C-alpha angles and dihedrals in degrees: 000000000000130000088250091056091049091050091051091050090053092046090049094049091051094048104039114015095099091052112114116260089238091057092048092048088049087052091049090049091052093049092047091051093048092047091048092047092050092047089051093049089052092049090054093047096043107021096166099043110118092208090059089051088051090052090052088051090052090046089058091051093047090053091050092048091047090052088053094047092049088055092052090046092052090049089050093047094049097041108021108057090119093050092051092049089052097043096045099072090040093052093048088048101045105030096072092049092047090048091051092050093047092052089063097048124108099201143014094258090056089048091052091052092049092049090051092051092049095048095045091091096045132096120276088248092056091047091050091047093050093046091050089050090051095047090054109139127210116255117252088257094053091046090053090047092056091050091055 
């Protein structure tokens, strides 16, 4: 994970964490449809292009991942209202401070230290949430894309 990616995560948390799960799911659905339509248009225009075939493969992986994510979002929505109510104010309180500290870091190790300092005074739920965000692994498709 790079500093730029950490900053993007903080900005996303600040901007969109308090959005409803239904709104986020609708956004994912719109993006999925747009991506699928654009890949289909490319396939019609360039039927024998191997890069377009690779995009179709990535589209399949994206749709599978989105189905899993929707399932998790539903589980959170049905069982995690208290957790979301607890995390919301903490995200809005800590994310700007984390982002500001990350912006001044020169390397990922320094960024990790700054994040640890900032989350030290937060709840266990928030610490777990941030740790989970930082341990995010690339999907198999993203991993393959980086190797190419």
